[in-house]
C-alpha positions, 0 to 999 in steps of 0.5 A: 817311348815315353810312359805317357805314350804307353798310357795313350796306347792302352786307352788313355783315360778309360774305364780302368782309370775310372775304377782306380780313381773310385777306389782311391777316392774311397781311401781318401775319405779316411783321412779327414775322419781322423784328421778332424776327429779331435773336435769330437773326440776331445770335446769339453762339455759344460761342467762344474765341481762335484758337490759332496754330501748332496743328500744333506740338501734334499730340500733344495733345488739343484740350482740352489745347491749350485748357488751355495756350493759354486762361485759365480763368474763375472758373467753370472754363470757358475764356475767350472773349476772352483767351489766353496770350501763350505756351503754358503747358505746366506746366498739363498737370501740374496744370490747377488751377494759375493763372498767377501772372504776369497779364501773360501774359494778353492779348486775342485776337490771331488772331481767334476760333473759333466753335461751329457746332453750332447756327448755321452763321453769324450776323453775330457770326461773320461779322464777329467782333462779340464781346468788344470789338465785341459792342456793334455786335452789339446795335446792329443791333437798335437801328438797325432800331427807329430805322428803325421809329420814323422810318417811323412818322412818315413812313407815318402822314402818307403813308397819310393823304395818298396812301391806305392801299393805295398806301402798303402796296404801297410798304411791301412793295416797299421791305421786299423790296428792303431785306431782300434787300440786307440778305441780300447785305451784304458789310460791317457798315456795309452791314447796319446801313444796310439793316436801318435802311431795312428798319425804315422800310419795315416800319413802314408795314406795321405802321401801315396793316394794322389801320386798313385792316381796321378801315375795311372792317368794321362797328363790331360786328366791330372788336374781332374784327378787332383780335384776329384780326390779333394772333393772326397776329402769334403765327403769325408768331412761330412761322414765324420759329422754324421758319425759324430752325430750318431755315435756320442761315445768316444770309444765307439766313435773311434771304431766308427771312423776306423772301420772304413779302413777295413773296407779300403784294404779289401778294395785296394786289392783290385788296384795295381802297383804303379806301372810308372814306378815298376818301369823306373825300378826296372821291373818291366815284366810286371809293368807290362802285365799291368799295362795289358790289364789296363788296355783290356779293361779299356777295350784296347785289345790290340795293345801288346 
């Protein structure tokens, strides 16, 4: 008898399958919350060079202080990465003048001042990943997806070797550990390493959720299963946007998007191992026990 026939004997697509898919869809929500997190985690707000000895300009407005301290770009806005080596007081008389001596323009020497109206802090403002260092800001996303690629090679093999549920549990636990370590990062290097490892861990979640769901539903409902899990990817996108709106500090934002993994670990306890995988590995008794549970949940008391 084929496994599909066994599923039909247990009730086909019933309450058992619906409960499994509900839990797996909850797990699916975790993915976009980390995969798209970089857009908020590494956001770069408006900024300009920090101006030393501002107490000497107490009679000037902030706009005037910027005018004599920061060169303008061709579009009229103040430069984000350059400053004057000495205050250019003559610009107060005619702000349209441009310094003839370009040697007085230099890179920021005293750090940066950031606009915190949208974000309390991001990794850009935490470690000044702007101007010459802006490449490191974008590299955090690269490190994360390198981890995802590495995880795909690891978890694909391990889930076939040790089982879907076991590797899902490992993936979720590691995601929580590395996600929280990312939130506690005290240096850019620590963040880069922990985000890479988070990518490795979440790759298991990405690879295993859909196959586990597919292996518990009949052929007629596999397309529905794929569409349903895709819908919950969109739900995860919306929840990420909500979290980023409510939490403007990058450490706590990482905590907020990692916390659902803890709930997922608890919910995953109810989901059984794939009976199809158990049969393929010769663990027929274990598979039979899960199929009996499936049949009873679906109201098929006659299944033996």
